[in-house]
C-alpha positions in Angstrom: -43.6 145.5 49.6 -46.7 145.1 47.4 -48.0 141.7 46.4 -47.0 142.4 42.8 -43.5 143.3 43.9 -43.3 140.1 45.9 -44.3 138.0 42.9 -41.9 139.7 40.5 -39.1 139.1 43.0 -40.1 135.4 43.3 -40.6 135.1 39.5 -38.0 137.6 38.2 -38.6 137.1 34.5 -42.4 137.1 34.8 -44.5 139.5 32.8 -47.7 140.8 34.6 -50.8 141.3 32.4 -54.5 141.1 32.3 -56.5 139.1 29.8 -59.2 140.6 27.6 -59.9 144.1 26.5 -61.9 145.5 29.5 -61.7 145.4 33.3 -64.9 143.3 33.3 -63.5 140.8 30.9 -60.2 140.7 32.8 -62.0 139.9 36.0 -64.1 137.1 34.3 -61.1 135.5 32.6 -58.8 135.8 35.7 -61.5 134.0 37.7 -61.7 131.2 35.2 -57.9 130.8 35.3 -57.8 130.7 39.1 -60.6 128.1 39.1 -58.6 125.9 36.6 -61.4 126.2 34.0 -59.4 128.3 31.6 -56.1 126.6 30.8 -55.5 128.1 27.3 -55.7 131.5 25.6 -54.8 132.9 22.2 -53.9 136.2 20.6 -53.2 137.4 17.1 -49.7 136.8 15.9 -49.5 140.5 14.9 -50.1 141.6 18.5 -47.7 138.9 19.8 -44.9 140.2 17.5 -45.6 143.8 18.6 -45.0 143.0 22.3 -41.6 144.1 23.6 -41.2 140.8 25.5 -43.6 138.0 24.5 -44.2 134.9 26.7 -42.5 131.6 25.7 -42.8 128.0 26.7 -41.6 127.6 30.3 -42.1 131.3 31.2 -44.0 132.5 34.2 -46.7 135.2 33.9 -48.5 137.0 36.6 -52.2 137.3 35.8 -53.9 140.5 36.9 -57.6 141.2 37.4 -59.4 144.2 35.9 -58.1 146.5 38.7 -54.5 145.5 38.2 -54.3 143.2 41.2 -52.4 139.9 40.8 -54.6 136.8 41.1 -52.2 134.0 40.2 -49.0 133.0 38.5 -49.1 130.7 35.4 -46.5 128.8 33.5 -46.7 128.5 29.7 -46.6 124.8 28.9 -47.2 125.0 25.1 -47.5 127.5 22.3 -48.3 126.9 18.7 -49.3 128.9 15.6 -52.6 128.2 14.0 -55.2 130.0 11.9 -58.5 131.2 13.3 -60.4 128.7 11.2 -58.1 125.8 12.5 -59.1 126.2 16.2 -60.6 123.0 17.4 -63.5 122.2 19.8 -60.8 120.9 22.2 -58.9 124.1 22.2 -62.2 126.1 22.6 -63.0 124.0 25.6 -59.6 124.7 27.2 -60.2 128.4 26.8 -63.0 127.8 29.3 -65.4 130.5 28.2 -69.1 130.6 27.8 -70.7 127.2 27.1 -67.2 125.8 26.1 -68.3 125.2 22.5 -66.4 126.0 19.3 -69.4 128.0 18.1 -69.2 130.2 21.2 -65.5 130.5 20.9 -65.7 131.6 17.3 -68.4 134.2 17.9 -66.7 135.8 20.9 -63.2 135.7 19.5 -64.4 137.2 16.1 -65.9 140.1 18.1 -62.7 140.5 20.2 -60.3 140.5 17.2 -62.7 142.8 15.3 -62.6 145.3 18.1 -58.8 145.1 18.1 -58.7 145.5 14.3 -57.1 142.1 13.6 -59.9 139.8 12.5 -59.9 137.5 9.5 -60.8 133.8 9.1 -57.2 133.0 8.1 -55.5 135.3 10.6 -52.6 133.6 12.5 -53.0 133.0 16.2 -50.6 132.2 18.9 -52.4 129.4 20.9 -51.0 129.1 24.4 -51.7 126.5 27.1 -50.7 127.1 30.7 -51.0 125.8 34.2 -51.5 127.7 37.4 -48.4 127.4 39.6 -49.5 129.8 42.4 -52.8 131.3 43.3 -52.8 134.5 45.2 -54.7 134.3 48.5 -57.6 136.7 48.8 -58.1 138.8 51.9 
């Protein structure tokens, strides 16, 4: 039984997914999650609604690295809607990326959402906060 199979058996309703839009970004973000630096994430409401099964508060999710290997299991502790321009310095810090500033967050997320074809200053985001419930041991 693979590690992913083991985790999906242990957390039967868990979705398995990688963060970001490239293997390199998935590796970087997964590392931040495992280290407890990244405790929040966000995505466009449009992308969220397009998912077959979206996360919800209390749900478990298996975070994958850029090669599709599980690195940890998280539990969603809060979700809320906000507009891109409403993101706060506090939320940017919880995202755990770069220098943790709101300026860095805006720059990088504008680039990310532009690549995905979703960006606008007033776009709606699903802002998620989570906690790591199980880190996967590395060989």
